C-alpha positions, 0 to 999 in steps of 0.5 A: 525490546525493553520498553525504556530502550524503545522509548529512548530510540523513538525520542532520538529518531521519531517516525515522521508524521508524513509516514502515516499521511498516506492513509488519507489518500487511499482506502477512505471510501467505505463503499469500496472493497479493500483487500491486501493481496500480497505481502513480500518481505525483502532486504529493501523493505516490505512490498504490499499489494492491495486491491480496491473495487466497488462492492459490485463490479460494474465495468463499463464499455469505456473501462470505468468501474475497473478495480484498482491495484496499488503497490506500496513499499514499507520500510521498517525499523525493527517491527515498526513501519518507518515509511510507507511509499506509494509506488504504483496504481493500475486499473485492471479487470482482474480483481486481486490479480497481480503480476510484475509491473514494468515501466516500458517507457511509454 
């Protein structure tokens, strides 16, 4: 895209500041291992699945210390992110393993 046209489009419809506020909520603990595990591009947006775990896994009998899996939906405007929405988080013993998440109503 021509730089002039990109500047005009951005000025006409700027990306909301809250789009990038999500970075303050996730992945700020430098002691954790954070990994992108899955990226799926769809007509609705880009689904991004991320794993977050302690650098040394130490899962306790009360299930504390389990890795977290986060699922995000990124909507795009051309090649630029337009919004980033947190869809779900789940603790799991399988670091980096994702399956289809469903809501069973419970």
